N, C-alpha and C positions, 0 to 999 in steps of 0.2 A: 490435738489440733483436729479440727474437723476436715474431711476430704473435701477437697475443692475442684470444680471442673474449670479448666483452664483451655481455652480454645485458641489463643492467640499469644503472640509475643509479648504484648502490652500485659495481659493478665498473668503470665509468667513472671514478668518483672515485677509486678505489683505484688505478688505473692513473695517474691524473694525480698524484696524491700520490707514488707511487713514483718517477716521472720527475723530478718537481719536485726531489725529495730527491736522487736521482741526480745532477742538474744542479748542485745546491748552491744553490737559492733557497729564501728563506725565502718564506712566504706573502705577506707584504708586498712583497717585491721583486718576485715575479712579478706581483702584482697592479699595482705601478706600471708594470712593463714592458707590460702588457697595456691599461692605461688603465680598469682596473675597481678595485673596492674589495677590500680584504682579506677582507672578510665574503664576497664572492661566491665567492673562491678556497675559503674554509673550507666554505661550503655546498656547492660544488661536489664537493669531495673528501669530504664526508659522504655524497654521493650524493643530494643533493636533486633529486627527480623532475622540479621545475618550473623547473630552471635554465635561462636564456635560451640557446638554441642558438647563437645568433650569437656571443655572449661565450665560451661553451665552446670554440668553434672557433677563436676568437682564441687562448685560452689553449694549445689544442694546438699551434697554429702557433709561438707563442713557445717551447715545449718541443721544436720540431722534429719533431713528431709529424703524421701524416696520418691522417684518418679514411677507412677503406675500408668500404663496404657490400658485403655478398656475400650473395647467396641461398643458401640451405641447400638442399641436395639431400635430397628426400624417401628415406627409409630404403629403399624398396623399388625405387628406380630406379637401378640398377647403371649403366646407359648414361651417364646424366646425370653421375654422379660420376666416370666415367672420362674423360668429356669435358672435365669441370671441371678434373681432374688434368691432363690434356693441356695445357688452356690455361694453367694455373698454370706448367707446365714451360717451354712456349714463352715465356711473358712474362718469366720470369726468365732464360731463356737470351738473350732479346733485350736485356735489361739488363746482359748480361755477367757474370752471377752464375756462372760456369763453375767455381768453386772447388768447389761441391757435387759430390759423387761418388756419391752413392747415391739410390735412389728414396726413401727414408726422409727424406732431406734435403728432398723436395719435398712430402711429406705434411703438414709443420707448417703450411703456408701455405695 
């Protein structure tokens, strides 16, 4: 799965719904696996901004997803952007993602 930038509860919910459906789970089945209610899954997917973070993270884990928090580079700070890109490339190479062949492959993340 590609890395997606999520900036609000609605985007988070849409991502959860898409992956849940991709994995073939109903809301009820996912809820049972996570130990929460189907109502929680429904509200999470609709982007309820007050959803409990701990439960939301359990749902992500059950779907095989990891939450990554990344600081955005200020638009005027080119040096910081270059350093972040270099760090991303280094990290991915260390994880043996050597199948990527162009700089564009690394700009996605």
